[in-house]
N, C-alpha and C positions, 0 to 999 in steps of 0.2 A: 065626637064633634065634627061636624061638617066644616070644611074649609072653603069659602068663597075664593071665587078668581079676583085678583087685583085688577084686572082689566075686564071692563064689560063691553061687549059689542052688541048693540041694539039689534043689529040683524047680519046676515050673513055677507051681504054686499060691502058693509064697512069692513069687516074682517079681510075680504080679498082686496078692497083698495089698500089697505096698510101693508100688505105683502107685496103688493104691485110697487109701491113705492120703494120699498127697500130693494126691492130687485133692481128697479131702475138706479138707484143710487149706488149700489154695489157694481152692478154692470158699467155704469158711467166712470166708476173710478177705475175699474178694470180697463177699460177701453183708453181712457186717458194715460194709464201707466204704459198700455203697450204701445200706445201712439208715440209717447215720449222716448220708450225703449227702441221703438223703430226708428225714430228720428235721429237718436244719438248713433244707433248702429251704421244708419246712412251717412251719417256725419264722418264717423271714423273710416268707412269703407270707401265712399265716395270723395268728400270734402277733403278730407285730411289723409287721404291714401298715401300721397307721396311723403308727408311728413314722417309717419309712422314707418313708412318702408325704410326711408333713412335711418331711423333710429333701431330698427330692427337689424338693418346691415351693420351699423356701428357696433350693437351688441356682438354680431357675428364677428367682424374684423376689428383688430387693435391697429394702431399705428405707432409703430417703436421706432424711436431714434437710432440712427447707426452713426458711431462716432466715425469722423473722417480720418483718413491717413494722414498723418503728420507731415509737414514738408522736411525735405532732407536738407541739413547742413553740410557743405563741402568745403574743402581748401581750394586754393588758388588753380589746383591742377585737376580738380574733380574728383579728388580722393574723400569718400563719405567720412564725416566725422560724427555725424548723427543721424540714424535712419531708423527704419522700421525692419522689423523681422517677424516671422510667423511664431506663435506661441500658443501652445496648448494649455488650457485652463479648465479649472473645476468650478461650477457655478451653482447656485442655491437658488430655487424660486420660493418665496416664503409662502405664497397661497397654494403651492402644489405640496407643501411639506405637513404631514400631520403632527409631527413632533420634531421642532427645529433640535432641541437639545439631543434627543435619540438620534438624529441624522448625523450630527457633529460627532457624536461618539462613535457612530460606524465610519465616518470618514477619518476621524483621528487613528483608526486602526490601520487603515490603508495609507494615510498619510500623516506621520507623526507631527509635521510641520504645523497641522491644523490646530492641535491643542495649545501649542504656544500663542496662536493668534485668536484664540477662542473668544474672548471679551470684544476684541476689535471686530470680528466677524459678526457677532449677535448685534452689536450696535449699528453696523452697515446695514444687514437685512433688515432691522427694524425701521431704519430710517429711510430704506428705499421705497420707490413707488410700488403700487400692485403690479403684480406679475413681471416685473423686472428682475431679471437675473443678477446676482451679485456674485463677484468673483470670491471664491473661498481660498484658491491657489493657483498661482500662475508659472508659467514657464516649467510645466511638467516634463520630465524626461519621458522616454518611451516606455519605461518598465513602469512608471507610475500612472501613465496614460492608459496601458492596456491593464493594469490591475482595476483601477476605478470602472473601466468599462466591462470589465468580467462580473461585477457586482452591481452593475447599474440597475438591473431590475429589482434589487434589494433596496435600494436608495431613493425612496419616492421624492420628487422635487430635486433631484440632483442631476444635472446636466453637463457634458464635456463639449467643448467647441474648441475652435483655433480662430484667435484673431491676431492683429498686429499690435506688437509692442514695441516701444522706443528702445533703440539699441544704440551703444556706444561703442564701436568696434576698437577704439585705440584706449578703452579704460580710463586711467586717470590723466592721460598726457595731456587732454584737453578740458579736463573737468572744471578747471576756475573760468575759462573764457567762454567755452560753449555752454557750460552750465549742465542743467538736467530738468527733467519733469517730475511730478508728483501729483499726488491725488488732489482734488479739489478741497480746500479748507473752508470753514464758516467764515473765516477772516477773509478770504479771496472774495466771497459773495458779497460780504457786507463793504469791502472795499469798491466794488463796481457800483453797488447801490450810493454810497457816498459820492461818487463820480457822476450821479445822476445818469447812469447808462442802464439801459435793460439788460436784466439778467437772462442769458439764454438758458434754455431747459436743457440743453446737453450738458450744462455744467452740473446737473444733477445726477447723470448717468455715472453709477457706481464705477465703471471700468474707464471713465475719461480722465485724461491728464492734461495739466497746464504746465507753462514754462516757470520754473522756481528760481533759477538764477542764470547769471551769464547772457548770451545772445537767446537761448530758449524763452527767459523770460522776456527781453526787450522787444522782440520780434514776435512775440507769442502771438499776436492778432494776425500776422502773416503766415506763420507756422500752422496756426490751427486747421484752417480749411472752413468749408460748409458741412452741417451734418445733413446726413441723408435720413430717408425715413422707409421702413419695410411694413407694408401693409398686408397682415396676416391673418388668416382665418383662424379662429379658436373654437373649442368646445365649450360646453358649459362649465367646465372646470379652469377655463383659461388656457388651455394647452394648446399649442399651434399644431395645427392640422394640414395647414396649406398656406400658401401665399399668392397675393393679388399682384401680379408682374406690373399691370396697368397702373395700378394704384401706388406702386413704390417707386422711389426716387434714390438714385444713386449718391453717395456722398461726394464732395468736392474736396479734392487733396489739397494740403496747404501749399504755399509757394515755396520754391527752391531757393535757398540762401547760399551765396556763394562768398566765403570770407579771403582775405588777402593772407591767411596763413599759411605756412608750408609744413605738412605732415613730417616730412622727414627732419626739418631743422627743429621743429618742436620736439620732436621725439629724441633727437640727440641733445637737446637742453635737458629733458626731464633724465636723461641716461648720466650725463656727466656730473649731475648733482647727486645721484646717488640717495644716501640717507642724509645728506647735506640739507639745510634749511635755507631758502631764498628764492631768487627769482632772476628771471633774464629775459631781456626785450631785445628783438633786432629790428630794425626800421629801414626801409628805403629812403634815402635822404632827398630824393627827386621827388618821388609822389606822395610820400608819408605812409606808403603801405607796410603795415606791421607783418612780418615775415615770422616772427615768434614771438609768444607772450607766455610765458611758462611761470608756474610757481609750485615750489617744491617745500616739503613732500606732497604729494596729491593723494586723492581718494578715488574709489571707483563708483563712478555716478550711475552705473546700470543698478547698484542695490538700491538707489531712491526710487526707480520707476515701480517696484512691486512693494517697497516699504523696507528701510533700514531696520534690522534689529535692533532693539535698544541697547542691547551689549555692545555692538560693534559701535553705534553712534557715542555711546560714554567714552569708549576707547579713543575715538577721533577725537572727541572735545578734550579730554584730559590729557592728552599727549602734549609734551611741553613744545613740541615744533609746530604746533596748530597746522594740521593738514587742511582742515576746512577753510582757513584763512587765505584770501586771494592775494599775496605778498606783493604781485606786480602793480597792483592798484591801491589796494587797502592797506598794505603795511608800509610804514612810513619810518625813515632811518635817517641819521645824519650822514650827509654826503662825505663828509671827510674831505680828503685833499683834491676829490674829483671837483670840487667846487672852485678850486683855484682859478680854472680857465675864466670863471665868472668874474671872481675879484681882479685878473689882470685885465680883462676888458673894461672893466670899472676904472682901473687905474689909467688906463689908455685914455679913456673918456674925459678923464679929470686932467689930461695933460701931463701925466708922468712920462719921464723920458725913459723908454724901455732899456737904454743903454746904460742907464745909472746903475752903480753897483752899491751893494750893501755887505758889509763884512758878517759872515755868520760864525760865530764862535760857539755855537751850540745853545745859546739862550738869549734872551732880549728881556732886560729889566725895564719894567713899565709901572709906574705908580710905586707900589712897595711890594713887588712881588715880580718873580722871574717865570717868564713864558719860555718853555723848552722847545727846543728842535728834536726831531727824532735820531738826529745823529748828534750823539753826545759831543764828539770833538768839533762838531761844526762844519759847514761846506766851504768856509772861505770866502773870497770875495764872489758875489753873485749878482747878475743882472736879471732881467726878466726871463729871458729864455733858459738860462741855467735854473732859476729858480723853479720853473715848471718841469724841467728835465729831472732835476734833483728833488723835487717836491720839497724845497727849503720853506719852513715855516718862518723862519726869522725874517726872510725877505718880505714877507706879506704882512707879519708883524709890523715892521717897521714903516711899510707903505700904505697900510689900509686906511689910515685917518686922514691921507690926503684926498681920497675918495670919498669916505664917509659912508655909513650905513645905509643911509637912503639911497644913494646912487647904486651902490652895490645892490640894494633890492631891487631897484628899477631894471639893473641889467638882467638879474636872475629872471625877473619875470618876462622881459622881452625874449629871453632864450627859453622860456617854456615853463619854468618852475612856479610854484605855488598856484597852479591851475588845474582844472578838471577837464576832460575832453570828451566830446559827443562821439564816441566810437561805438555806441550800440552795447557797452558793459556797465552796469551801474554798480554802485557802492565805491565810487573813487574818494580819496581823501586828498585834500588840497596840501596837507601839509603846513609847514610853518615857515613864513620867512620874515624874521626879525626886522624891524625899522623902528623909528622913533614912534610913527603913529602906532605901530603894532603894541610898543611898550605901554602906550597911554591908554589902550583899549583892554589890555590884559591884566593891569594892577589897577586897584581902586584907590590904593592908598597913594595920595599924590607924592609923597617921599619916594615911592618906588617906580614912579612913572617916569622919572629922569633917566634919559640915556648916556651912560659913561662911555668914554672913548675906550677904555679897557675892554668893553664888551665887544666892541667891532673887531679886536684881535681874534676872539673866539669865532665869530661870524666869518671872517676872512679866509680861515682855513676850513670852513666845514663843520664846525662844531657849535657848541652853544645850544640855543633852541632850536636852530635851523632844523627842518624834517622835509624829506623828499621820499618819493617812491621811484620804482625802476622806471616806469614809462616816463615820468618827468625827466629823468636823467637821460633817457634815450631821445627825447625830443631836443633836448639841450645840445647833445652832441651831434644831433642830425642838422641842427640849424648853424652849428658851428662848421660843420662839414660842408653845408650846402654853401654858406658865405653869402647869399642874396636872399633867399625867401625864409619867411617864417612858417617852415612847413609845418602841417599839423598831421598828427597819426590818423591813420584810416584802417578799420578792420573789416568793415561790411563792403565787400566788393560789388555785389549785386543784390537785389531782391526780385524774384520772379523774373529776371532777364533783364531787370532794368539796372543800369550802371549807377553807382552811387558817386557822388562829387567826389574828385579827387583831393588828396591833402595838399597838394602842389600849388593849388589856385589860390595863394594867399597874397598879402602884400610884403614889400621888401623889410629888411631887418635895418634896424638905425646903428648900423656899424659900419666904419668903413673897411674895404678889402685889406687896407695896410695892416689895421690892427688884428683882423682876422687872420692874416698869414702869420702875424708873430705868434699869436695863440696856438695855430695849427702846427707850426714848425716846431715850438717847444712840445707839442704832444707826438709829433714824429720822432723826437730825439729820445722822449720816454721809451719808446717801443724799440728803437734802433741803433741808438748810440750805445756802446758797451758800457758805458756808466750810467746808462738809463735806469729808473727803477723798475722797468718791466721788460728789459731787453730778453732775459732768458725765458720769460714765460710766455712771450707774446709773438714768437717767432712762428710764421705760417707754413712756411716751407711750401709755398705754391709758387713756384716759377719766382718772377720778379714783383709779386705783390706784397706788399708790406702794410702792416697796420700803423696807425697813430693813435696813441691813447693816453690814458691817465689814471695812475692807481690811486688807491684812498683807503685808508685805514681809519675807522670811527669808532669810538668809544661809546658803548652803551650806557645809560644812566646808572650809575652804581658799578660800573666795569671796572676792572683792574688794568691789565696791560693784555698786548697781543700774546699770540701763542697757544698752544693747547694744553699746557700744563695745569690751567685752572678749570673750575667746572664751566661747562657749556654755557650756562646762562651769563657769566662775567666775561666771557671772551669778547675781544674786539669784532666789530663787523668788517667784512672785506669786501671792497667795492673796484669795479673796473669798468670804465668806459672806452670807447675806441671807434674808429670808423676805418675803412678798407675800401679799395686800395688807398694808401695815404696822399699818391699824385693824382687820382681821379676818382674821388670818393663816390662809392656806390650804397653802402650800407653802414648803418650806425648800430652799435650795441652798448647796451648797460647791463651789467652782472653785479648782483648784489648777493652776498654769501653772509647769512644771519650768524653772527658769533663765529664766524670762518677763522677767527684768531689773525687774520692779516689779509693784504692784497694778493698774495702770489696765488692762492686758491682761485680767486675770482678772475684774475688773469690767465690761468691756465684753462678754466672753464670758457671764457669768453673766446679764446684761441679755436677750442674745438669746435664750439657753435658757430663762429664766423667762418672756418674751413668749409662746413657743410653748406653754408648760405652761398658762399662764393662757387663752390663746385656745383651747385644747382643753377647758377646764373650762365646761360649760355655765353653771354659776352666774355664773363670773367673766365668760362671754361676754356674759351678759345685763347685767352690771352695767357692761361698757365700752360696749355699745351703748346704754346709758341716756343721755339728754340731760343735759348737765352743767347745773347749776344757773344762773340768769343773774347777770352780775357786779352788784356794788353799786353803786348809783347816788347814794349820799349823800356827804357831805364825807369826803375822804381822812383819815385818824387814822394818824400815824406809830406804827409797832409797837416795842413796847419790846423791844430785842435781848435783854434778860435773860429775857424770857418764853416761850422757844420750848416748845411743846406739840404732841405728837402729836395727831391726831383722837381716839385711845382713851387713850393712855397720858399720865398727868400725870406730870410732873418732881417731884423733891422740893423742898419749900419752899427758898427762896433767901433766907432772912433771918439776920442776925448771923451772917454768913460770915466766919470768921477767916482772915487772910492768913498763911502760915507761909513763912518763908524756906527755901531750898533749902541753904543753908550754915550749918547750926546750929553754934554755937561749939565743942561738945564731941561727938565721935562716936569710939566706940571703935574702933581700927583694928584690921585684919585681916589675914593674910599676903596679899601681891598675887598670889601664883601658886597659890591655892587651887584645888584639881583641880575641873573641871567647869565653872568660870567663863568667861563668854564674853569676847572681846577687846573692847576700848572701841570698836574700829569694829564689833562685832557687834550694834548696836542695832537694834531692829526699827523698819523703816519703816512709814508708815501704809498 
């Protein structure tokens, strides 16, 4: 069969016309495509040339943040307390590593510590931005550094460099007050966002550290500095092949912070405490500068820089003496008999005659119970001066309700107790200062909100619910020694060369000089009268310089008695406060020995710390080296035992001193189980 064509052309011209139309259509389409392509090429190469040149340059160059050197923290003499040191470290770049697990296996053979932190390293590498090196191990010694470099060619994506690491040359001596730095946590970033602040990109850098505690935390913004940038040329795999010096900018170091602390005094405080638990604070009574603020036992803050091993941290956390706790600010204790100066000032403010005598026979019967004195046989007749010198509980038991607990609380707060201070160190506790208002807020049951006079007896000798810390006791002692100003503590001397306000620019205290002289004379007798409670433990042996102080022994909750025959958690706390020289005060000190078993240990430690503080002071040093006056050669005259006086402070007149019995015939009874009252065995010791 023959097949006929489906398209018929009537003539040759018609067939040729159809071919030409197709040719023109295809040619037009091709010309249009070539035109569009040429136009686009022209746009890319001419119009948008600069834009794409910039993008190409950005692919060739990367801008990497460079952490700034952290500012130094120094003491008052310029001794570095927190600085920076060179540190060799091993880093891994995720995008240059073919197999991260295999790379870590190889590194684990060279550096066994890597295996212990394997999970942490993998988590940090996966969270890091692209091409950002992640530290695997820092602080390599020379042997480790050489070993890694030897096998560097077999470890793709692994590099070794040298950076600046935070360093605390004194170890645990300043751990609590200076603090430490640590890696940036998610909670830190979240806290910045909650404050409405912009999160700096440097915070995401794996090797960056921020202040975590103490001065490092409070002044973190001043110590950080400004991050720099390094504009580096990279190849197709992101590896650095060069640096653009013009496009890079150096980091700006953080500010230098100068503290009022003295490294020698602080080191002596840590030394004398040894394995004991407690704190010591030394303060200039004129300027408020804190020369020493130690907490024992301590810890090595250098371990936090690279990360504390979990085993070591658990040991610190489980140790009963709490090395991680700052006992100078956060640890609160009953003040014991060191509080009796406060009670004495409250009594004087209430109009009590300091010459009035109370006969101490070893106990005071009030309500239906007996409150004991620390001397079982009693002290005999005691006026205010004697009661401070001998730390007689019965005197203060008998007198305290003439002032009342609210007046005692007001005086305590005027002396610096129950307060926190803006010294640049966070996590301070106010403690507890009982009063009628405090009890109303502390108890919900109306029957328990009533204040009973028997509770005032416990407060008067520094027991019961009252709690203070070492800094507050040092402020109290400094204000008593100063005699005029409500001096405030200061620990930050300057930031970036800018002097901070002095603690001496404060208003006057609401106490008369006569009242303060009575209290200070009693404190001088405590340390320098042969019958004083701290005579043997507080002799400085520095020329004619003497201390004035007050001992204190306070029972812990659930404690037994003083001494070291019972277990450590059941022993009494030992306290001692003092100022020196007693005739021209310069420094005040407060020492608390947790479960020390009595005040003797605290007084001995205070003596050794005060000796260093005085020897470091040029004026005191000149006085110590001055020859003593010759001894008198005339006939010996017996000293009147009733006429004790300190070189500067004059005791109150002791004429027409009435003697008061401690067992008055009529006393209004109160419930024996009043809330907050201390047990009869809870009497404060000297």
